[in-house]
Structure formats: C-alpha cells, structure tokens
Biopython code that builds the backbone (N, CA, C, O; Angstrom):
import numpy as np
from Bio.PDB.StructureBuilder import StructureBuilder

atoms = [
    (1, "MET", "N", (15.097, 14.204, 84.707)),
    (1, "MET", "CA", (14.677, 14.587, 83.363)),
    (1, "MET", "C", (14.918, 13.427, 82.391)),
    (1, "MET", "O", (15.985, 12.814, 82.394)),
    (2, "ILE", "N", (13.936, 13.143, 81.583)),
    (2, "ILE", "CA", (14.032, 12.044, 80.617)),
    (2, "ILE", "C", (14.804, 12.523, 79.387)),
    (2, "ILE", "O", (14.538, 13.597, 78.848)),
    (3, "ASN", "N", (15.761, 11.708, 78.958)),
    (3, "ASN", "CA", (16.512, 12.003, 77.744)),
    (3, "ASN", "C", (15.843, 11.254, 76.595)),
    (3, "ASN", "O", (15.848, 10.024, 76.559)),
    (4, "ALA", "N", (15.269, 12.004, 75.660)),
    (4, "ALA", "CA", (14.527, 11.396, 74.549)),
    (4, "ALA", "C", (15.402, 10.450, 73.732)),
    (4, "ALA", "O", (14.935, 9.391, 73.313)),
    (5, "GLY", "N", (16.653, 10.812, 73.501)),
    (5, "GLY", "CA", (17.545, 9.961, 72.719)),
    (5, "GLY", "C", (17.769, 8.607, 73.369)),
    (5, "GLY", "O", (17.733, 7.573, 72.701)),
    (6, "LYS", "N", (18.002, 8.618, 74.688)),
    (6, "LYS", "CA", (18.200, 7.349, 75.404)),
    (6, "LYS", "C", (16.938, 6.498, 75.365)),
    (6, "LYS", "O", (17.013, 5.277, 75.227)),
    (7, "GLU", "N", (15.777, 7.141, 75.484)),
    (7, "GLU", "CA", (14.515, 6.402, 75.431)),
    (7, "GLU", "C", (14.273, 5.819, 74.032)),
    (7, "GLU", "O", (13.810, 4.685, 73.908)),
    (8, "PHE", "N", (14.583, 6.587, 72.980)),
    (8, "PHE", "CA", (14.463, 6.078, 71.611)),
    (8, "PHE", "C", (15.374, 4.871, 71.425)),
    (8, "PHE", "O", (14.968, 3.873, 70.829)),
    (9, "ARG", "N", (16.610, 4.954, 71.932)),
    (9, "ARG", "CA", (17.562, 3.856, 71.774)),
    (9, "ARG", "C", (17.071, 2.617, 72.532)),
    (9, "ARG", "O", (17.160, 1.506, 72.008)),
    (10, "LYS", "N", (16.564, 2.786, 73.737)),
    (10, "LYS", "CA", (16.008, 1.649, 74.480)),
    (10, "LYS", "C", (14.851, 1.023, 73.710)),
    (10, "LYS", "O", (14.740, -0.200, 73.630)),
    (11, "GLY", "N", (13.995, 1.866, 73.147)),
    (11, "GLY", "CA", (12.874, 1.363, 72.351)),
    (11, "GLY", "C", (13.344, 0.619, 71.119)),
    (11, "GLY", "O", (12.773, -0.406, 70.747)),
    (12, "PHE", "N", (14.400, 1.142, 70.479)),
    (12, "PHE", "CA", (14.956, 0.461, 69.310)),
    (12, "PHE", "C", (15.432, -0.944, 69.688)),
    (12, "PHE", "O", (15.167, -1.899, 68.959)),
    (13, "PHE", "N", (16.130, -1.079, 70.817)),
    (13, "PHE", "CA", (16.630, -2.388, 71.230)),
    (13, "PHE", "C", (15.496, -3.351, 71.557)),
    (13, "PHE", "O", (15.630, -4.553, 71.327)),
    (14, "LYS", "N", (14.387, -2.852, 72.087)),
    (14, "LYS", "CA", (13.230, -3.720, 72.328)),
    (14, "LYS", "C", (12.689, -4.259, 71.010)),
    (14, "LYS", "O", (12.375, -5.445, 70.903)),
    (15, "LEU", "N", (12.581, -3.388, 70.006)),
    (15, "LEU", "CA", (12.133, -3.832, 68.682)),
    (15, "LEU", "C", (13.122, -4.818, 68.069)),
    (15, "LEU", "O", (12.723, -5.829, 67.491)),
    (16, "LEU", "N", (14.401, -4.522, 68.195)),
    (16, "LEU", "CA", (15.440, -5.391, 67.638)),
    (16, "LEU", "C", (15.386, -6.771, 68.280)),
    (16, "LEU", "O", (15.517, -7.783, 67.591)),
    (17, "ASP", "N", (15.193, -6.818, 69.599)),
    (17, "ASP", "CA", (15.100, -8.112, 70.284)),
    (17, "ASP", "C", (13.898, -8.913, 69.802)),
    (17, "ASP", "O", (13.962, -10.139, 69.721)),
    (18, "THR", "N", (12.803, -8.228, 69.482)),
    (18, "THR", "CA", (11.576, -8.894, 69.064)),
    (18, "THR", "C", (11.585, -9.265, 67.584)),
    (18, "THR", "O", (11.222, -10.383, 67.219)),
    (19, "PHE", "N", (11.997, -8.330, 66.733)),
    (19, "PHE", "CA", (11.853, -8.507, 65.284)),
    (19, "PHE", "C", (13.172, -8.659, 64.535)),
    (19, "PHE", "O", (13.164, -8.899, 63.328)),
    (20, "GLY", "N", (14.290, -8.527, 65.216)),
    (20, "GLY", "CA", (15.594, -8.558, 64.550)),
    (20, "GLY", "C", (16.045, -9.958, 64.201)),
    (20, "GLY", "O", (15.478, -10.951, 64.655)),
    (21, "GLY", "N", (17.071, -10.010, 63.391)),
    (21, "GLY", "CA", (17.674, -11.277, 62.982)),
    (21, "GLY", "C", (19.012, -11.018, 62.338)),
    (21, "GLY", "O", (19.495, -9.886, 62.312)),
    (22, "GLN", "N", (19.603, -12.059, 61.824)),
    (22, "GLN", "CA", (20.900, -11.928, 61.160)),
    (22, "GLN", "C", (20.699, -11.368, 59.750)),
    (22, "GLN", "O", (19.854, -11.843, 58.991)),
    (23, "ILE", "N", (21.485, -10.363, 59.424)),
    (23, "ILE", "CA", (21.473, -9.744, 58.103)),
    (23, "ILE", "C", (22.831, -10.007, 57.470)),
    (23, "ILE", "O", (23.870, -9.770, 58.087)),
    (24, "ILE", "N", (22.815, -10.497, 56.238)),
    (24, "ILE", "CA", (24.054, -10.750, 55.507)),
    (24, "ILE", "C", (24.379, -9.517, 54.675)),
    (24, "ILE", "O", (23.546, -9.035, 53.907)),
    (25, "ILE", "N", (25.597, -9.013, 54.835)),
    (25, "ILE", "CA", (26.089, -7.880, 54.054)),
    (25, "ILE", "C", (26.978, -8.442, 52.953)),
    (25, "ILE", "O", (27.992, -9.080, 53.234)),
    (26, "HIS", "N", (26.601, -8.207, 51.702)),
    (26, "HIS", "CA", (27.382, -8.683, 50.560)),
    (26, "HIS", "C", (28.170, -7.511, 49.982)),
    (26, "HIS", "O", (27.593, -6.500, 49.581)),
    (27, "LYS", "N", (29.489, -7.658, 49.945)),
    (27, "LYS", "CA", (30.364, -6.667, 49.323)),
    (27, "LYS", "C", (30.752, -7.193, 47.943)),
    (27, "LYS", "O", (31.033, -8.381, 47.792)),
    (28, "ASP", "N", (30.769, -6.329, 46.946)),
    (28, "ASP", "CA", (31.131, -6.724, 45.565)),
    (28, "ASP", "C", (30.273, -7.908, 45.107)),
    (28, "ASP", "O", (30.786, -8.910, 44.609)),
    (29, "PHE", "N", (28.973, -7.769, 45.285)),
    (29, "PHE", "CA", (28.003, -8.816, 44.968)),
    (29, "PHE", "C", (28.148, -9.280, 43.521)),
    (29, "PHE", "O", (28.280, -8.458, 42.613)),
    (30, "ASN", "N", (28.124, -10.587, 43.307)),
    (30, "ASN", "CA", (28.237, -11.220, 41.982)),
    (30, "ASN", "C", (29.560, -10.937, 41.282)),
    (30, "ASN", "O", (29.634, -11.013, 40.055)),
    (31, "CYS", "N", (30.596, -10.615, 42.032)),
    (31, "CYS", "CA", (31.933, -10.418, 41.463)),
    (31, "CYS", "C", (32.842, -11.546, 41.957)),
    (31, "CYS", "O", (32.542, -12.211, 42.949)),
    (32, "ASP", "N", (33.955, -11.749, 41.250)),
    (32, "ASP", "CA", (34.887, -12.801, 41.649)),
    (32, "ASP", "C", (35.462, -12.572, 43.045)),
    (32, "ASP", "O", (35.769, -13.527, 43.759)),
    (33, "ASN", "N", (35.606, -11.307, 43.431)),
    (33, "ASN", "CA", (36.206, -10.997, 44.732)),
    (33, "ASN", "C", (35.150, -10.664, 45.789)),
    (33, "ASN", "O", (35.436, -9.938, 46.741)),
    (34, "SER", "N", (33.935, -11.190, 45.628)),
    (34, "SER", "CA", (32.858, -10.882, 46.570)),
    (34, "SER", "C", (33.164, -11.449, 47.953)),
    (34, "SER", "O", (33.876, -12.443, 48.094)),
    (35, "SER", "N", (32.612, -10.794, 48.959)),
    (35, "SER", "CA", (32.740, -11.269, 50.338)),
    (35, "SER", "C", (31.452, -10.913, 51.066)),
    (35, "SER", "O", (30.670, -10.085, 50.598)),
    (36, "SER", "N", (31.241, -11.540, 52.206)),
    (36, "SER", "CA", (30.042, -11.242, 52.982)),
    (36, "SER", "C", (30.323, -11.455, 54.461)),
    (36, "SER", "O", (31.257, -12.163, 54.840)),
    (37, "TYR", "N", (29.498, -10.828, 55.285)),
    (37, "TYR", "CA", (29.557, -11.030, 56.728)),
    (37, "TYR", "C", (28.156, -10.812, 57.285)),
    (37, "TYR", "O", (27.295, -10.248, 56.611)),
    (38, "GLU", "N", (27.933, -11.259, 58.513)),
    (38, "GLU", "CA", (26.614, -11.161, 59.134)),
    (38, "GLU", "C", (26.643, -10.239, 60.340)),
    (38, "GLU", "O", (27.619, -10.195, 61.089)),
    (39, "VAL", "N", (25.546, -9.498, 60.512)),
    (39, "VAL", "CA", (25.355, -8.648, 61.681)),
    (39, "VAL", "C", (23.885, -8.724, 62.095)),
    (39, "VAL", "O", (23.027, -9.093, 61.293)),
    (40, "LYS", "N", (23.604, -8.378, 63.336)),
    (40, "LYS", "CA", (22.212, -8.353, 63.781)),
    (40, "LYS", "C", (21.581, -7.035, 63.380)),
    (40, "LYS", "O", (22.160, -5.966, 63.578)),
    (41, "GLY", "N", (20.387, -7.123, 62.814)),
    (41, "GLY", "CA", (19.654, -5.937, 62.405)),
    (41, "GLY", "C", (18.208, -6.314, 62.149)),
    (41, "GLY", "O", (17.783, -7.431, 62.445)),
    (42, "MET", "N", (17.456, -5.374, 61.597)),
    (42, "MET", "CA", (16.074, -5.691, 61.249)),
    (42, "MET", "C", (15.632, -4.913, 60.016)),
    (42, "MET", "O", (16.049, -3.779, 59.780)),
    (43, "LYS", "N", (14.780, -5.562, 59.247)),
    (43, "LYS", "CA", (14.166, -4.941, 58.077)),
    (43, "LYS", "C", (12.921, -4.200, 58.549)),
    (43, "LYS", "O", (12.187, -4.683, 59.410)),
    (44, "ASN", "N", (12.694, -3.028, 57.978)),
    (44, "ASN", "CA", (11.578, -2.205, 58.401)),
    (44, "ASN", "C", (11.133, -1.362, 57.209)),
    (44, "ASN", "O", (11.669, -1.508, 56.111)),
    (45, "HIS", "N", (10.164, -0.489, 57.419)),
    (45, "HIS", "CA", (9.733, 0.450, 56.382)),
    (45, "HIS", "C", (9.251, 1.719, 57.065)),
    (45, "HIS", "O", (8.950, 1.724, 58.259)),
    (46, "LYS", "N", (9.182, 2.795, 56.290)),
    (46, "LYS", "CA", (8.695, 4.071, 56.835)),
    (46, "LYS", "C", (7.222, 3.937, 57.189)),
    (46, "LYS", "O", (6.450, 3.340, 56.439)),
    (47, "LYS", "N", (6.833, 4.494, 58.334)),
    (47, "LYS", "CA", (5.428, 4.451, 58.757)),
    (47, "LYS", "C", (4.515, 5.091, 57.733)),
    (47, "LYS", "O", (3.451, 4.560, 57.416)),
    (48, "GLU", "N", (4.937, 6.231, 57.220)),
    (48, "GLU", "CA", (4.078, 6.994, 56.317)),
    (48, "GLU", "C", (4.122, 6.506, 54.869)),
    (48, "GLU", "O", (3.302, 6.928, 54.053)),
    (49, "ASP", "N", (5.070, 5.621, 54.539)),
    (49, "ASP", "CA", (5.179, 5.108, 53.165)),
    (49, "ASP", "C", (5.836, 3.731, 53.201)),
    (49, "ASP", "O", (7.062, 3.624, 53.219)),
    (50, "SER", "N", (5.024, 2.684, 53.213)),
    (50, "SER", "CA", (5.557, 1.328, 53.350)),
    (50, "SER", "C", (6.381, 0.873, 52.148)),
    (50, "SER", "O", (7.016, -0.180, 52.202)),
    (51, "SER", "N", (6.381, 1.652, 51.063)),
    (51, "SER", "CA", (7.222, 1.291, 49.917)),
    (51, "SER", "C", (8.681, 1.695, 50.144)),
    (51, "SER", "O", (9.557, 1.280, 49.386)),
    (52, "VAL", "N", (8.952, 2.495, 51.171)),
    (52, "VAL", "CA", (10.329, 2.900, 51.513)),
    (52, "VAL", "C", (10.856, 1.879, 52.522)),
    (52, "VAL", "O", (10.520, 1.918, 53.706)),
    (53, "VAL", "N", (11.699, 0.957, 52.016)),
    (53, "VAL", "CA", (12.215, -0.144, 52.826)),
    (53, "VAL", "C", (13.595, 0.229, 53.358)),
    (53, "VAL", "O", (14.400, 0.858, 52.671)),
    (54, "MET", "N", (13.842, -0.177, 54.604)),
    (54, "MET", "CA", (15.129, 0.112, 55.240)),
    (54, "MET", "C", (15.546, -1.061, 56.108)),
    (54, "MET", "O", (14.723, -1.885, 56.508)),
    (55, "PHE", "N", (16.828, -1.120, 56.387)),
    (55, "PHE", "CA", (17.363, -2.034, 57.378)),
    (55, "PHE", "C", (17.972, -1.169, 58.464)),
    (55, "PHE", "O", (18.632, -0.172, 58.174)),
    (56, "GLN", "N", (17.749, -1.555, 59.727)),
    (56, "GLN", "CA", (18.234, -0.776, 60.853)),
    (56, "GLN", "C", (19.159, -1.632, 61.711)),
    (56, "GLN", "O", (18.934, -2.828, 61.896)),
    (57, "PHE", "N", (20.213, -0.984, 62.234)),
    (57, "PHE", "CA", (21.234, -1.679, 63.007)),
    (57, "PHE", "C", (21.556, -0.889, 64.274)),
    (57, "PHE", "O", (21.453, 0.338, 64.280)),
    (58, "PRO", "N", (21.945, -1.582, 65.350)),
    (58, "PRO", "CA", (22.219, -0.895, 66.607)),
    (58, "PRO", "C", (23.537, -0.119, 66.610)),
    (58, "PRO", "O", (23.738, 0.751, 67.458)),
    (59, "GLU", "N", (24.425, -0.422, 65.681)),
    (59, "GLU", "CA", (25.728, 0.258, 65.587)),
    (59, "GLU", "C", (26.032, 0.529, 64.114)),
    (59, "GLU", "O", (25.430, -0.074, 63.227)),
    (60, "LYS", "N", (26.958, 1.430, 63.867)),
    (60, "LYS", "CA", (27.417, 1.682, 62.496)),
    (60, "LYS", "C", (28.133, 0.427, 62.002)),
    (60, "LYS", "O", (28.846, -0.237, 62.755)),
    (61, "ILE", "N", (27.931, 0.117, 60.728)),
    (61, "ILE", "CA", (28.605, -1.035, 60.124)),
    (61, "ILE", "C", (29.321, -0.578, 58.863)),
    (61, "ILE", "O", (29.020, 0.480, 58.310)),
    (62, "ASP", "N", (30.270, -1.388, 58.417)),
    (62, "ASP", "CA", (31.087, -1.061, 57.250)),
    (62, "ASP", "C", (30.328, -1.396, 55.972)),
    (62, "ASP", "O", (30.395, -2.518, 55.471)),
    (63, "VAL", "N", (29.605, -0.404, 55.452)),
    (63, "VAL", "CA", (28.858, -0.556, 54.202)),
    (63, "VAL", "C", (28.993, 0.718, 53.394)),
    (63, "VAL", "O", (29.415, 1.758, 53.899)),
    (64, "GLN", "N", (28.628, 0.614, 52.137)),
    (64, "GLN", "CA", (28.570, 1.783, 51.280)),
    (64, "GLN", "C", (27.404, 1.633, 50.314)),
    (64, "GLN", "O", (26.891, 0.534, 50.103)),
    (65, "VAL", "N", (27.001, 2.738, 49.740)),
    (65, "VAL", "CA", (25.936, 2.705, 48.739)),
    (65, "VAL", "C", (26.342, 1.705, 47.659)),
    (65, "VAL", "O", (27.477, 1.720, 47.183)),
    (66, "GLY", "N", (25.408, 0.839, 47.278)),
    (66, "GLY", "CA", (25.670, -0.184, 46.273)),
    (66, "GLY", "C", (25.873, -1.574, 46.855)),
    (66, "GLY", "O", (25.736, -2.567, 46.141)),
    (67, "ASP", "N", (26.200, -1.661, 48.156)),
    (67, "ASP", "CA", (26.320, -2.982, 48.786)),
    (67, "ASP", "C", (24.937, -3.631, 48.854)),
    (67, "ASP", "O", (23.912, -2.957, 48.755)),
    (68, "ILE", "N", (24.934, -4.945, 49.025)),
    (68, "ILE", "CA", (23.701, -5.728, 49.002)),
    (68, "ILE", "C", (23.441, -6.332, 50.385)),
    (68, "ILE", "O", (24.355, -6.826, 51.045)),
    (69, "LEU", "N", (22.172, -6.281, 50.806)),
    (69, "LEU", "CA", (21.743, -6.872, 52.076)),
    (69, "LEU", "C", (20.792, -8.026, 51.809)),
    (69, "LEU", "O", (20.086, -8.057, 50.801)),
    (70, "GLN", "N", (20.792, -8.972, 52.735)),
    (70, "GLN", "CA", (19.915, -10.139, 52.623)),
    (70, "GLN", "C", (19.621, -10.645, 54.031)),
    (70, "GLN", "O", (20.541, -10.847, 54.824)),
    (71, "GLN", "N", (18.353, -10.850, 54.345)),
    (71, "GLN", "CA", (18.020, -11.482, 55.612)),
    (71, "GLN", "C", (18.464, -12.935, 55.538)),
    (71, "GLN", "O", (18.254, -13.596, 54.521)),
    (72, "LYS", "N", (19.071, -13.434, 56.599)),
    (72, "LYS", "CA", (19.536, -14.818, 56.611)),
    (72, "LYS", "C", (18.363, -15.753, 56.310)),
    (72, "LYS", "O", (17.273, -15.577, 56.854)),
    (73, "ASN", "N", (18.583, -16.733, 55.455)),
    (73, "ASN", "CA", (17.602, -17.723, 55.008)),
    (73, "ASN", "C", (16.537, -17.150, 54.077)),
    (73, "ASN", "O", (15.512, -17.790, 53.845)),
    (74, "SER", "N", (16.767, -15.957, 53.545)),
    (74, "SER", "CA", (15.841, -15.352, 52.582)),
    (74, "SER", "C", (16.452, -15.395, 51.191)),
    (74, "SER", "O", (17.673, -15.385, 51.040)),
    (75, "SER", "N", (15.603, -15.441, 50.181)),
    (75, "SER", "CA", (16.085, -15.399, 48.796)),
    (75, "SER", "C", (15.998, -13.984, 48.217)),
    (75, "SER", "O", (16.299, -13.778, 47.042)),
    (76, "GLU", "N", (15.590, -13.014, 49.032)),
    (76, "GLU", "CA", (15.459, -11.629, 48.561)),
    (76, "GLU", "C", (16.759, -10.863, 48.793)),
    (76, "GLU", "O", (17.435, -11.040, 49.807)),
    (77, "PHE", "N", (17.089, -10.005, 47.823)),
    (77, "PHE", "CA", (18.284, -9.172, 47.906)),
    (77, "PHE", "C", (17.868, -7.705, 47.843)),
    (77, "PHE", "O", (16.916, -7.348, 47.149)),
    (78, "TRP", "N", (18.598, -6.857, 48.578)),
    (78, "TRP", "CA", (18.274, -5.431, 48.685)),
    (78, "TRP", "C", (19.543, -4.614, 48.487)),
    (78, "TRP", "O", (20.558, -4.867, 49.137)),
    (79, "LYS", "N", (19.485, -3.639, 47.595)),
    (79, "LYS", "CA", (20.653, -2.801, 47.287)),
    (79, "LYS", "C", (20.550, -1.457, 48.016)),
    (79, "LYS", "O", (19.528, -0.773, 47.943)),
    (80, "ILE", "N", (21.621, -1.095, 48.715)),
    (80, "ILE", "CA", (21.647, 0.154, 49.483)),
    (80, "ILE", "C", (21.726, 1.348, 48.530)),
    (80, "ILE", "O", (22.569, 1.386, 47.634)),
    (81, "TYR", "N", (20.822, 2.336, 48.738)),
    (81, "TYR", "CA", (20.898, 3.576, 47.968)),
    (81, "TYR", "C", (21.099, 4.812, 48.849)),
    (81, "TYR", "O", (21.401, 5.892, 48.341)),
    (82, "LYS", "N", (20.934, 4.656, 50.161)),
    (82, "LYS", "CA", (21.100, 5.800, 51.066)),
    (82, "LYS", "C", (21.480, 5.291, 52.452)),
    (82, "LYS", "O", (20.961, 4.276, 52.915)),
    (83, "ILE", "N", (22.394, 6.008, 53.110)),
    (83, "ILE", "CA", (22.867, 5.651, 54.449)),
    (83, "ILE", "C", (22.584, 6.822, 55.381)),
    (83, "ILE", "O", (22.817, 7.981, 55.036)),
    (84, "GLU", "N", (22.078, 6.500, 56.570)),
    (84, "GLU", "CA", (21.697, 7.564, 57.497)),
    (84, "GLU", "C", (21.920, 7.107, 58.936)),
    (84, "GLU", "O", (21.781, 5.925, 59.250)),
    (85, "GLU", "N", (22.261, 8.044, 59.796)),
    (85, "GLU", "CA", (22.341, 7.785, 61.232)),
    (85, "GLU", "C", (21.170, 8.492, 61.890)),
    (85, "GLU", "O", (20.914, 9.661, 61.603)),
    (86, "LYS", "N", (20.456, 7.802, 62.767)),
    (86, "LYS", "CA", (19.370, 8.450, 63.508)),
    (86, "LYS", "C", (19.945, 8.922, 64.832)),
    (86, "LYS", "O", (20.402, 8.120, 65.647)),
    (87, "ILE", "N", (19.916, 10.234, 65.038)),
    (87, "ILE", "CA", (20.410, 10.869, 66.250)),
    (87, "ILE", "C", (19.246, 11.640, 66.868)),
    (87, "ILE", "O", (18.582, 12.419, 66.185)),
    (88, "VAL", "N", (19.003, 11.424, 68.150)),
    (88, "VAL", "CA", (17.958, 12.157, 68.866)),
    (88, "VAL", "C", (18.583, 12.748, 70.128)),
    (88, "VAL", "O", (19.183, 12.023, 70.922)),
    (89, "THR", "N", (18.448, 14.030, 70.310)),
    (89, "THR", "CA", (19.053, 14.779, 71.431)),
    (89, "THR", "C", (20.503, 14.358, 71.663)),
    (89, "THR", "O", (20.907, 14.047, 72.784)),
    (90, "ASN", "N", (21.267, 14.357, 70.582)),
    (90, "ASN", "CA", (22.707, 14.051, 70.594)),
    (90, "ASN", "C", (23.044, 12.610, 70.964)),
    (90, "ASN", "O", (24.201, 12.312, 71.261)),
    (91, "ILE", "N", (22.065, 11.715, 70.955)),
    (91, "ILE", "CA", (22.286, 10.298, 71.255)),
    (91, "ILE", "C", (22.093, 9.497, 69.973)),
    (91, "ILE", "O", (21.076, 9.629, 69.292)),
    (92, "PHE", "N", (23.093, 8.654, 69.651)),
    (92, "PHE", "CA", (22.974, 7.750, 68.499)),
    (92, "PHE", "C", (21.901, 6.711, 68.820)),
    (92, "PHE", "O", (21.993, 6.001, 69.822)),
    (93, "VAL", "N", (20.880, 6.627, 67.958)),
    (93, "VAL", "CA", (19.785, 5.668, 68.158)),
    (93, "VAL", "C", (20.007, 4.422, 67.322)),
    (93, "VAL", "O", (19.980, 3.308, 67.845)),
    (94, "CYS", "N", (20.231, 4.605, 66.008)),
    (94, "CYS", "CA", (20.460, 3.450, 65.135)),
    (94, "CYS", "C", (21.046, 3.904, 63.803)),
    (94, "CYS", "O", (21.037, 5.087, 63.464)),
    (95, "PHE", "N", (21.549, 2.935, 63.068)),
    (95, "PHE", "CA", (22.141, 3.114, 61.742)),
    (95, "PHE", "C", (21.117, 2.599, 60.742)),
    (95, "PHE", "O", (20.629, 1.477, 60.874)),
    (96, "ILE", "N", (20.787, 3.414, 59.741)),
    (96, "ILE", "CA", (19.712, 3.074, 58.807)),
    (96, "ILE", "C", (20.251, 2.992, 57.385)),
    (96, "ILE", "O", (20.962, 3.886, 56.926)),
    (97, "LEU", "N", (19.907, 1.913, 56.697)),
    (97, "LEU", "CA", (20.277, 1.719, 55.294)),
    (97, "LEU", "C", (18.994, 1.612, 54.478)),
    (97, "LEU", "O", (18.205, 0.687, 54.673)),
    (98, "TYR", "N", (18.786, 2.551, 53.572)),
    (98, "TYR", "CA", (17.615, 2.517, 52.691)),
    (98, "TYR", "C", (17.966, 1.672, 51.476)),
    (98, "TYR", "O", (19.069, 1.769, 50.939)),
    (99, "VAL", "N", (17.023, 0.845, 51.048)),
    (99, "VAL", "CA", (17.312, -0.163, 50.027)),
    (99, "VAL", "C", (16.211, -0.261, 48.978)),
    (99, "VAL", "O", (15.065, 0.122, 49.211)),
    (100, "ASN", "N", (16.590, -0.779, 47.826)),
    (100, "ASN", "CA", (15.661, -1.169, 46.766)),
    (100, "ASN", "C", (15.848, -2.655, 46.512)),
    (100, "ASN", "O", (16.971, -3.159, 46.542)),
    (101, "LYS", "N", (14.756, -3.351, 46.263)),
    (101, "LYS", "CA", (14.807, -4.789, 46.002)),
    (101, "LYS", "C", (15.428, -5.039, 44.632)),
    (101, "LYS", "O", (15.132, -4.340, 43.664)),
    (102, "ILE", "N", (16.287, -6.040, 44.569)),
    (102, "ILE", "CA", (16.916, -6.446, 43.305)),
    (102, "ILE", "C", (16.786, -7.951, 43.157)),
    (102, "ILE", "O", (16.448, -8.649, 44.113)),
    (103, "ASP", "N", (17.057, -8.454, 41.948)),
    (103, "ASP", "CA", (17.096, -9.908, 41.760)),
    (103, "ASP", "C", (18.526, -10.392, 41.948)),
    (103, "ASP", "O", (19.417, -9.589, 42.228)),
    (104, "SER", "N", (18.754, -11.669, 41.800)),
    (104, "SER", "CA", (20.088, -12.226, 42.049)),
    (104, "SER", "C", (21.112, -11.805, 41.013)),
    (104, "SER", "O", (22.300, -12.086, 41.175)),
    (105, "ASN", "N", (20.679, -11.136, 39.951)),
    (105, "ASN", "CA", (21.598, -10.605, 38.933)),
    (105, "ASN", "C", (21.824, -9.110, 39.107)),
    (105, "ASN", "O", (22.349, -8.449, 38.210)),
    (106, "SER", "N", (21.428, -8.577, 40.257)),
    (106, "SER", "CA", (21.581, -7.163, 40.607)),
    (106, "SER", "C", (20.675, -6.233, 39.819)),
    (106, "SER", "O", (20.924, -5.028, 39.765)),
    (107, "LYS", "N", (19.642, -6.765, 39.214)),
    (107, "LYS", "CA", (18.673, -5.941, 38.458)),
    (107, "LYS", "C", (17.502, -5.593, 39.360)),
    (107, "LYS", "O", (17.152, -6.386, 40.234)),
    (108, "PRO", "N", (16.880, -4.420, 39.175)),
    (108, "PRO", "CA", (15.704, -4.087, 40.006)),
    (108, "PRO", "C", (14.639, -5.172, 39.907)),
    (108, "PRO", "O", (14.348, -5.684, 38.826)),
    (109, "ALA", "N", (14.069, -5.510, 41.055)),
    (109, "ALA", "CA", (13.054, -6.572, 41.082)),
    (109, "ALA", "C", (11.659, -5.970, 40.980)),
    (109, "ALA", "O", (10.669, -6.702, 40.986)),
]
sb = StructureBuilder()
sb.init_structure("model")
sb.init_model(0)
sb.init_chain("A")
sb.init_seg("    ")
for serial, (resi, resn, name, xyz) in enumerate(atoms, 1):
    if name == "N":
        sb.init_residue(resn, " ", resi, " ")
    sb.init_atom(name, np.array(xyz, "f"), 0.0, 1.0, " ", f" {name:<3s}", serial, name[0])
structure = sb.get_structure()
C-alpha cells in the first residue's frame, strides 16, 4: 500500500534538489542585536494564487512571525506572517513560511 505522506515528502525532496538553495534567516532584522543563519529551502507560491509567496523547508526551523527571509545572493527581503506544517497521512512533508515582500527598511515593498 502506498503511503501518500511518504510520496509527498519524496516529491518535495525532488523539488528541493532541483529548485532549492540557501535561505538566510534574519532575526531582529535592522536591530543592533540582529543575527542570521542559513538553511536549505526554496521559494514558491500557491498554485491557485501566485501572489501568495512562501518558503518551504524539509525540517522545522527556529523562526517566528516577523522574522525576515532572503535567498542567498538576492537583494529581496521577505517578512514571515504565517507559519504552517504540511502533514499528509500523519507524515511531516515540509515546513512552510508565508511571507510578504519588504524593503531593506522593513517597509512593505
């Protein structure tokens, strides 16, 4: 019997291998005590609404609403407004962060 969750997760990793890259997570963006770290993930959008932008990761990462994401070597910044885990048939598929584009001063772009 095929487990849909395992198949979704395998499919996610195929996409990640093809389209993924390093994502910089900025904590306390534009503050004196700011910090950042990098993880592998990918930028994506909802199929039915390409204006809904998200970043997807193979594992849960230490983020919270308000943190800033940036694709490595990109000048674009994205602010997290929603955090979600994709679970299919009790299998963790990926970690999803919904974002809005901002400028380097943390203002909506």
